[in-house]
C-alpha positions, 0 to 999 in steps of 0.5 A: 306339157299339158299342165303349165307348171312354168312361171315366166317371171320366176324363170326369167330371174333365175341366177345365170339365166340371161347369161345362158341365153346369150351363150346359147344364142352364140352357140346356134350362130357358131353351129349355123356357120359350121353347118355351111350357112355363112353369117353374111346370109342370115339376113336372108333366112326365115328362122323358127324358134321351137320352145322359145321360153321367155324370149331371151334367146329370141332377142339374140337371134334378131339378126336373121331376116325374120324370127317366129318364136313358138312356145306352148306355155301361156305363162312363158309366152306372156313374158316373151311377148314383153321382151321382144315387142320392140323387135320388128322382125320377130313374131310369136305364138303360143303353140306346141309344134306337132305333126298337124302344124304344117297344115295349120300354118298353110291354112293361116290358122290364127294362134294366140299371140298376146301383147301387152294390154291384149292378152287375147290377141290372135295372129296367123303365122307369118309363113308356112315354111322356114329356112331354119329351125332352132331348139335351145335346151328344149328337147329334154322337156318335150313330151312327144319326141316323134311329134317334135321331130316330125313337126319341125321337119314338116315346116321346113323348106326343102334343104332347110336345117334343124339345129338342136342345142342340148346338154352334153355329158362331162366325164361320163356324168349327167350334170344336167340330170343332177342339177335338175333334181337339185333344183326341184326334187319333184323332177323325175329323169326319164331315159326312154325316147318313146315315153311321153314325159309328164310335166314333172319329168325330163329326159336324161342327157343324150350322147351326140350319136344318139341325138344323130340317130334321132335325126336319122330316125325321123327322116333328116339327112346330112347330119352334123354336130358341134361341141359348143360353149358350156352354160351355167347351171342356172336356177340355184345359186350364182357360180354354179358349175358350167354344163357342157352343151352340144349342137346337132343339126340335120336337113330336110331333103331338098 
């Protein structure tokens, strides 16, 4: 995602966006419990959000002990910094997670972390390893899947869990693909895991089994999945068809 085509304020104000964010966060909470993490322990866990967008999901994750939100788009992170500024256990950085991230976190390398009135603010990561990582409707926009999965695995503690929430097909139809192309005709769907997608491309919807295979391929263990609550096809008009979602998770070996 080298070219920043995102407009944070426009994205925040898309019809259905806030409703979708609330549902996505609820789905992550349900999946965490289904994976064996009791809600009563959330306060003891440090969570890394990968691809946090404008922070609307982030706000609903603040019941964890701490949240560190990563977002590669400067246009998105500027909006996020406004939305989460009142949450004392939430930090953020403009950063694209990848294979080099673990070394950067260990070294405490300062990263852009803008706040209102201080757009050039830099902050060191709050820690080097996290108990949980979550990614909500992000994977289909990730340019380098190998870097994404290996990067997340490298910054989890032993036994830590990565949750990927993504779209699911409905009756064999890829509704995500249809609505992406309706919303923006310049979008191009891609069905190739090895392909590094360009800013105007997105990945077609994976099956649950294919998503699990990606977790296995990149070294995660004890993989599970859950069919989760659908979200509105936001961005076009109110009242769009609901698009089904799924959460797949895997653990870094202890």
